[in-house]
Structure formats: C-alpha cells, structure tokens
C-alpha positions as CSV (number, residue, x, y, z in Angstrom):
1,X,1.6,-45.4,132.2
2,X,-2.1,-45.8,131.5
3,X,-2.8,-47.6,128.2
4,X,-5.3,-46.3,125.6
5,X,-8.5,-48.1,125.0
6,X,-11.0,-47.8,122.1
7,X,-14.2,-46.8,123.8
8,X,-16.4,-45.7,120.9
9,X,-16.6,-45.2,117.1
10,X,-18.6,-44.2,114.1
11,X,-18.3,-45.2,110.4
12,X,-19.8,-43.3,107.5
13,X,-20.9,-44.6,104.1
14,X,-18.0,-45.2,101.7
15,X,-18.3,-44.6,98.0
16,X,-19.1,-41.7,95.7
17,X,-21.1,-39.8,98.2
18,X,-23.0,-36.5,98.2
19,X,-20.9,-34.9,101.0
20,X,-18.9,-32.2,99.2
21,X,-15.8,-32.1,101.4
22,X,-13.9,-33.7,104.2
23,X,-15.5,-31.2,106.6
24,X,-18.9,-32.6,105.6
25,X,-17.7,-36.2,105.8
26,X,-16.3,-35.5,109.3
27,X,-19.6,-34.0,110.4
28,X,-21.3,-37.3,109.7
29,X,-19.0,-39.3,112.1
30,X,-17.7,-37.0,114.8
31,X,-20.9,-36.5,116.8
32,X,-22.0,-40.2,116.5
33,X,-18.6,-41.4,117.7
34,X,-18.7,-39.2,120.7
35,X,-22.3,-40.4,121.5
36,X,-21.3,-44.0,121.0
37,X,-18.5,-43.6,123.5
38,X,-20.9,-42.1,126.1
39,X,-19.0,-38.9,126.5
40,X,-19.5,-35.2,125.6
41,X,-17.4,-32.8,123.5
42,X,-16.2,-31.1,126.7
43,X,-14.5,-34.4,127.7
44,X,-12.2,-34.5,124.6
45,X,-8.6,-33.5,125.4
46,X,-7.1,-33.8,121.9
47,X,-8.1,-34.3,118.3
48,X,-6.0,-36.3,115.8
49,X,-7.0,-36.1,112.1
50,X,-5.9,-38.4,109.2
51,X,-6.3,-36.8,105.8
52,X,-3.8,-37.4,103.0
53,X,-5.1,-34.6,100.7
54,X,-2.0,-33.9,98.6
55,X,-4.3,-32.1,96.1
56,X,-7.7,-33.8,96.5
57,X,-8.9,-30.4,98.0
58,X,-7.5,-26.9,98.0
59,X,-8.6,-26.7,101.6
60,X,-5.8,-27.9,103.8
61,X,-5.1,-27.3,107.5
62,X,-7.6,-30.1,107.9
63,X,-7.0,-30.8,111.5
64,X,-8.9,-27.6,112.2
65,X,-12.0,-28.8,110.3
66,X,-13.2,-31.1,113.1
67,X,-14.1,-28.1,115.2
68,X,-15.9,-26.7,112.2
69,X,-17.9,-29.9,111.9
70,X,-18.8,-30.3,115.6
71,X,-19.7,-27.5,118.0
72,X,-17.9,-27.6,121.4
73,X,-14.5,-28.6,120.0
74,X,-13.2,-25.1,119.1
75,X,-10.5,-24.9,121.8
76,X,-9.4,-28.5,121.8
77,X,-5.8,-29.0,120.5
78,X,-6.0,-30.6,117.0
79,X,-3.4,-31.9,114.6
80,X,-3.4,-33.5,111.2
81,X,-1.3,-36.6,110.2
82,X,-0.3,-37.8,106.8
83,X,1.4,-41.2,106.0
84,X,0.1,-42.1,102.6
85,X,-2.5,-45.0,102.8
86,X,-1.6,-45.5,106.4
87,X,-2.6,-42.0,107.3
88,X,-5.5,-43.1,109.5
89,X,-3.3,-45.5,111.5
90,X,-0.8,-42.7,112.0
91,X,-3.5,-40.5,113.5
92,X,-4.7,-43.3,115.7
93,X,-1.2,-44.2,117.0
94,X,-0.4,-40.5,117.6
95,X,-3.6,-40.2,119.7
96,X,-2.6,-43.3,121.7
97,X,0.8,-41.7,122.3
98,X,-0.9,-38.6,123.5
99,X,-2.9,-40.6,126.1
100,X,-0.2,-42.9,127.1
101,X,2.2,-40.0,127.7
102,X,-0.3,-38.5,130.2
103,X,-1.0,-35.4,128.1
104,X,-4.7,-36.2,127.9
105,X,-7.3,-38.8,129.0
106,X,-9.6,-38.8,126.0
107,X,-8.8,-38.3,122.3
108,X,-10.9,-38.2,119.2
109,X,-9.4,-39.7,116.0
110,X,-11.0,-38.8,112.7
111,X,-10.0,-40.2,109.3
112,X,-11.5,-38.8,106.1
113,X,-10.9,-38.3,102.4
114,X,-12.9,-36.8,99.5
115,X,-11.5,-38.4,96.3
116,X,-14.2,-38.4,93.7
117,X,-14.7,-34.7,93.2
118,X,-11.7,-34.5,90.8
119,X,-11.0,-36.3,87.5
120,X,-9.7,-39.8,87.7
121,X,-6.4,-38.9,85.9
122,X,-5.8,-36.3,88.7
123,X,-6.5,-38.9,91.3
124,X,-3.9,-41.2,89.9
125,X,-1.3,-38.5,89.9
126,X,-2.1,-37.5,93.5
127,X,-1.7,-41.1,94.7
128,X,1.7,-41.3,93.1
129,X,2.8,-39.0,95.9
130,X,3.0,-42.2,97.9
131,X,5.8,-43.6,95.7
132,X,9.4,-42.4,95.1
133,X,8.7,-40.0,92.3
134,X,12.3,-39.7,91.2
135,X,12.2,-43.3,90.1
136,X,8.6,-44.5,90.0
137,X,6.3,-41.8,88.9
138,X,6.7,-42.3,85.1
139,X,4.1,-45.1,84.9
140,X,1.0,-45.3,82.7
141,X,-1.5,-46.7,85.2
142,X,-0.7,-44.7,88.4
143,X,-0.3,-46.7,91.6
144,X,-2.0,-49.7,90.0
145,X,0.9,-49.9,87.6
146,X,3.4,-50.0,90.5
147,X,1.5,-53.0,92.0
148,X,1.1,-54.5,88.6
149,X,4.9,-54.5,88.3
150,X,5.1,-56.1,91.7
151,X,2.6,-58.8,90.6
152,X,4.7,-59.3,87.4
153,X,7.9,-59.9,89.5
154,X,6.0,-62.2,91.8
155,X,4.6,-64.2,89.0
156,X,8.0,-64.5,87.3
157,X,9.5,-65.9,90.5
158,X,6.6,-68.0,91.8
159,X,4.3,-68.7,88.9
160,X,1.2,-67.1,87.5
161,X,-1.3,-66.7,90.4
162,X,-4.0,-64.8,88.5
163,X,-6.6,-67.4,89.6
164,X,-5.8,-67.0,93.2
165,X,-5.9,-63.2,92.9
166,X,-9.4,-63.6,91.4
167,X,-10.3,-65.8,94.4
168,X,-9.2,-63.1,96.8
169,X,-11.3,-60.5,94.9
170,X,-14.3,-62.8,94.9
171,X,-14.0,-63.5,98.6
172,X,-13.8,-59.9,99.6
173,X,-16.7,-58.8,97.4
174,X,-18.8,-61.7,98.8
175,X,-17.9,-60.5,102.3
176,X,-18.7,-56.9,101.4
177,X,-22.3,-57.9,100.7
178,X,-22.8,-57.9,104.5
179,X,-21.2,-54.5,105.1
180,X,-23.7,-51.7,105.1
181,X,-20.9,-49.1,104.8
182,X,-19.2,-50.7,101.7
183,X,-18.7,-48.8,98.5
184,X,-19.5,-51.8,96.3
185,X,-21.9,-54.4,97.7
186,X,-21.9,-56.7,94.8
187,X,-20.9,-60.4,94.7
188,X,-19.1,-60.7,91.4
189,X,-18.1,-64.4,91.8
190,X,-14.8,-66.1,90.8
191,X,-15.5,-66.5,87.1
192,X,-16.1,-62.8,86.5
193,X,-13.1,-61.8,88.6
194,X,-10.9,-64.3,86.8
195,X,-12.0,-63.3,83.2
196,X,-10.7,-60.3,81.3
197,X,-13.6,-58.6,79.6
198,X,-15.0,-55.2,78.7
199,X,-16.4,-54.9,82.2
200,X,-13.2,-56.3,83.8
201,X,-10.3,-55.1,81.7
202,X,-6.7,-55.2,82.5
203,X,-5.8,-52.0,84.5
204,X,-2.1,-52.8,84.9
205,X,-1.4,-56.3,83.7
206,X,-1.6,-58.8,85.3
207,X,-4.0,-56.8,87.5
208,X,-7.6,-56.5,86.3
209,X,-10.2,-54.0,87.5
210,X,-11.4,-56.5,90.1
211,X,-7.9,-56.7,91.5
212,X,-7.8,-53.0,92.3
213,X,-9.4,-51.2,95.2
214,X,-11.9,-48.4,94.6
215,X,-11.6,-44.6,94.5
216,X,-13.9,-43.6,97.4
217,X,-15.1,-40.9,99.7
218,X,-15.7,-41.6,103.3
219,X,-14.9,-41.0,107.0
220,X,-14.6,-42.9,110.2
221,X,-13.9,-41.9,113.8
222,X,-12.7,-43.5,117.0
223,X,-12.8,-42.3,120.6
224,X,-9.8,-43.4,122.8
225,X,-9.6,-43.1,126.6
226,X,-7.1,-44.1,129.2
227,X,-7.8,-47.2,131.3
228,X,-9.3,-45.4,134.3
229,X,-11.8,-43.5,132.1
230,X,-12.6,-46.6,130.0
231,X,-13.5,-48.5,133.2
232,X,-16.5,-46.2,133.6
233,X,-17.7,-46.5,130.0
234,X,-19.8,-49.1,128.3
235,X,-17.1,-50.7,126.1
236,X,-13.3,-51.1,125.9
237,X,-11.0,-52.5,123.3
238,X,-7.4,-52.9,124.3
239,X,-4.3,-52.9,122.1
240,X,-2.5,-56.0,123.2
241,X,0.3,-54.9,120.9
242,X,0.9,-52.3,118.2
243,X,3.9,-51.9,115.9
244,X,4.9,-49.4,113.2
245,X,7.8,-50.5,111.0
246,X,9.0,-48.6,108.0
247,X,10.8,-49.9,104.9
248,X,12.8,-47.9,102.3
249,X,10.6,-45.8,100.0
250,X,12.4,-46.6,96.8
251,X,11.4,-50.0,95.4
252,X,14.8,-50.3,93.6
253,X,16.4,-50.6,97.0
254,X,14.5,-53.6,98.3
255,X,12.7,-56.8,97.1
256,X,9.1,-55.5,96.4
257,X,7.7,-59.1,96.6
258,X,8.7,-59.6,100.2
259,X,7.0,-56.8,102.1
260,X,9.8,-57.0,104.6
261,X,8.6,-54.2,106.8
262,X,5.2,-55.8,107.1
263,X,6.8,-59.1,108.0
264,X,8.8,-57.4,110.8
265,X,5.8,-55.5,112.0
266,X,3.7,-58.7,112.3
267,X,6.5,-60.6,114.0
268,X,7.2,-57.9,116.6
269,X,3.5,-57.3,117.3
270,X,2.7,-61.0,117.8
271,X,5.8,-61.3,120.0
272,X,4.8,-58.3,122.1
273,X,1.2,-59.7,122.4
274,X,2.5,-63.2,123.3
275,X,0.3,-64.7,120.7
276,X,0.5,-66.6,117.4
277,X,-1.8,-66.3,114.4
278,X,-3.7,-69.3,115.7
279,X,-4.9,-67.1,118.6
280,X,-6.5,-64.5,116.3
281,X,-10.1,-64.8,115.3
282,X,-9.9,-62.5,112.3
283,X,-7.7,-60.0,110.5
284,X,-8.5,-56.8,108.6
285,X,-5.6,-56.4,106.1
286,X,-4.7,-53.8,103.5
287,X,-5.9,-55.2,100.2
288,X,-5.3,-52.1,98.1
289,X,-4.7,-54.7,95.3
290,X,-5.3,-58.4,95.5
291,X,-1.6,-59.1,95.0
292,X,-1.0,-57.1,98.2
293,X,-3.3,-59.3,100.2
294,X,-1.6,-62.5,98.9
295,X,1.9,-61.2,99.8
296,X,0.5,-60.1,103.2
297,X,-0.5,-63.7,103.9
298,X,3.2,-64.5,103.6
299,X,4.3,-61.5,105.6
300,X,2.0,-62.3,108.5
301,X,3.2,-65.9,108.6
302,X,0.3,-67.8,107.1
303,X,2.5,-69.2,104.4
304,X,6.2,-69.3,103.3
305,X,7.3,-66.8,100.7
306,X,5.9,-67.6,97.3
307,X,3.2,-69.9,98.8
308,X,0.4,-67.4,99.6
309,X,-1.6,-69.1,96.9
310,X,-2.0,-72.2,99.1
311,X,-3.7,-70.1,101.7
312,X,-6.2,-69.0,99.1
313,X,-6.7,-72.5,97.7
314,X,-7.3,-74.0,101.1
315,X,-9.9,-71.5,102.1
316,X,-8.0,-70.5,105.2
317,X,-8.9,-66.8,104.9
318,X,-12.6,-67.2,103.9
319,X,-15.2,-66.0,106.4
320,X,-15.8,-69.6,107.4
321,X,-12.0,-70.5,107.3
322,X,-9.4,-71.0,110.0
323,X,-8.5,-67.2,110.0
324,X,-11.1,-65.0,108.3
325,X,-9.3,-62.1,106.5
326,X,-11.3,-59.0,105.6
327,X,-14.8,-60.1,106.7
328,X,-15.7,-56.4,106.1
329,X,-15.0,-56.8,102.4
330,X,-11.6,-55.1,102.8
331,X,-10.5,-52.1,100.7
332,X,-11.5,-54.1,97.7
333,X,-15.3,-54.0,98.4
334,X,-15.6,-51.5,101.3
335,X,-13.5,-48.8,99.5
336,X,-10.3,-47.0,100.1
337,X,-10.8,-43.3,101.0
338,X,-7.1,-42.8,101.9
339,X,-7.2,-40.9,105.2
340,X,-10.1,-42.9,106.5
341,X,-8.9,-46.4,105.7
342,X,-6.7,-47.0,108.8
343,X,-9.4,-45.7,111.2
344,X,-12.0,-47.7,109.3
345,X,-10.0,-51.0,109.6
346,X,-9.8,-50.5,113.4
347,X,-13.5,-49.7,113.6
348,X,-14.3,-52.9,111.7
349,X,-12.2,-55.0,114.1
350,X,-13.6,-53.3,117.2
351,X,-17.1,-53.9,116.0
352,X,-16.3,-57.6,115.7
353,X,-14.8,-57.8,119.2
354,X,-17.9,-56.1,120.7
355,X,-20.3,-58.4,118.8
356,X,-21.6,-55.3,117.0
357,X,-20.7,-56.3,113.5
358,X,-24.2,-57.4,112.4
359,X,-24.2,-59.6,109.3
360,X,-20.4,-59.3,109.1
361,X,-20.0,-60.9,112.6
362,X,-17.4,-63.7,113.2
363,X,-19.0,-65.7,116.0
364,X,-17.2,-65.5,119.3
365,X,-14.5,-63.1,118.0
366,X,-12.3,-62.0,121.0
367,X,-8.9,-61.1,119.3
368,X,-8.3,-59.4,116.0
369,X,-5.3,-58.3,113.9
370,X,-5.2,-55.2,111.8
371,X,-2.6,-54.4,109.1
372,X,-2.6,-51.0,107.4
373,X,0.2,-49.9,105.1
374,X,1.3,-46.7,103.4
375,X,2.8,-46.9,99.9
376,X,4.1,-50.2,98.5
377,X,4.6,-51.7,102.0
378,X,6.7,-48.6,103.2
379,X,4.8,-47.6,106.3
380,X,3.5,-50.7,108.0
381,X,1.2,-50.7,111.0
382,X,0.1,-53.9,112.9
383,X,-2.4,-53.8,115.8
384,X,-3.5,-56.7,117.9
385,X,-6.8,-55.9,119.5
386,X,-8.8,-57.6,122.2
387,X,-11.9,-56.9,124.1
388,X,-11.4,-56.1,127.8
389,X,-14.9,-55.0,128.7
C-alpha cells in the first residue's frame, strides 16, 4: 500500500471577503494548489471537498463546484464531505483513503465556507446543527453558549481560569500578527482580553468575545500524491500517523470537560507514530473557544486533567516555548470558515515543515501535530506530520 503525501497547497485570505460564494472561494485556491504541487489538472484522479453549508448557501451539491471553478476538472470524480467543524479533515482523510486503497494516485482536497453573507443570528442557528438539537439547541448564545457551559463546569470543578483563557487569546492574537491569511491581525494583549468591556463583552459567561473564534469566509486546498509520484515532485510531507476517534454526540452522556475522544485520538496517533509530545516541534489545535484549547492541552497530554492552566502560566505553548501551539494564530486569530478549517490547519503545519511559513516559522520544525474537532469534541482528528523530502 502506497502512503499518501502532501505535495502542494494553497491558502486563501480568511475574513469577511468579497468572494460571493464557495465557488468563488474555491477558484482562488484550486489553481494555485495545483501549480504549487507542480502538476496539471489532467493529473488529478479524485476531488474531495469539505463544505459544511447546512444553510449558509442555497447552492448545495458543492463537490461539483470545484470543476466550475477550475477548467480541466469536469470529468474528475468529486465528492463532498461534512463532519461539522472537522469537515476539512474528513475530506482530507477520505482523499488519503482514496490514494492508499489504490483507486487513484493524485487527489485534490478543497475546504471552503462562506459564512458572512447571512445575518449573525442565522449563523448561530446553522452552527447549532453541530450539537444534539434534541437536548442542546435551546441556548441563547448559539454554540458559544454550549462552550460557555463547558467552561462553567470546568471552573466549578477546577477553579476560575478566566485569566489563563485570556492568556491563550492574547497568545494566539499575537501569533496571528505574523499570518498574512489571518482574519484578525491585531495584538490585543492580555489586559484587553482579560477585561470585560463594551468592546469585549461577555458572549456566553464566562466566555468573552476574545474567547470566541471568528465567523469567517475562506478556502484552502491541498494536493496529495502517492509515494511514487511524490518522489518526482518538489516537496513531500508524510503522515507519520493519523487517527479519527468519535465521541457520543449528546453532552449529557459524557463528561464535557474531558474531551475523551480527543484524548484517545492523541494517544493512538502518538503511539502509531512511535513519538511523544517531546518529539513534536509545534501543534496546530482547534481553538474554536479558548476553553477548548486549554482542555486540549490536557487531552494531548501536556497536563493532567484540571491542570491545563499550568501549561499557560509556564509559557509552554508560546511561540518561543517548549511546544508552540497555534503559531498561525489558530482559529482565534486566523478565523474559522467551517469547511476550510481542517484543510487550513494541515496547510499551516505543512508550511512550517517545508520552511515556507515566513514570519510564522518555527525554526528547524521537522514534526508537527494537528488536532481538528467537530462539535464539542465529538469528531476528533489527530495528524502527526513530518517532512520526508
């Protein structure tokens, strides 16, 4: 079985952008990704698209939009994946399965979402499609309220960690200053993030606006190839391990402060890779809310349960720390266009490993972890990437 390699990519601008649709967003990244890989459209054997949609656009059947966006792809088999906020990783892993099963040698992965064309209230309701509506949809603040309740439970059990959440927000915004694709390139600083004000109100107590990721438009694309094809191309990033672990959708049936599925995914991925966290040079993790990033520190094994705040206080995950987390700025600064996020996270890690990350670069990065989740730690994807060419 020939393993899949990342051989090229492209990343569009995240934010409230002029592109009117996912088709237009795809057009901005598909051609450049193919060019970056050093191949042509005729070489693509399969197209895998990640778009959540669920009401962001009346246009669905979005797997077919890639061929509308790029000439020469009209007869290439294309499918669309959806797995809540992990939609992009679902598309990527499906493309890897396509290659590693021998069905194709080169695959194009595209993640995209257009979120800002509809009212904010409608956005909140659409995103609640990633929760268990029978029990969880009657909340005032949308998905922020779900994570606000997780934060409340966490604080009740382990103490008020609002300051540490503000430190995470400040870290990621500072990192995002170096990311040319980021939605919000602004260094707010700890004091602003830690202070409730007219400009930083509570969204879903104890979460403030600076604790919440942004509603964004954007797209990213990756080209995958099998090992033999990758050998003849300019760059190759290998998956030393990849794991997808689910947890029960209903929060009432699990401990929402544990992220048990994420913990299992990390443990299995590191075991498969034969590595420990000490072997990683950086991690891109799913900071949809700052409380998520702190619990993810515990899930990946940086701290015991309830002690994620120590990781923050000790500066371990700062860009100059022992294990930089979200040197791209994460979802908090970079933005979170749902379908694009998982693809974007892998692009950011690949850029680091190829020393193509510009001002975001972690010097000497050779191995990276990526954690992307759908819902409140329901669909959990962990990739361990390393440069092989």
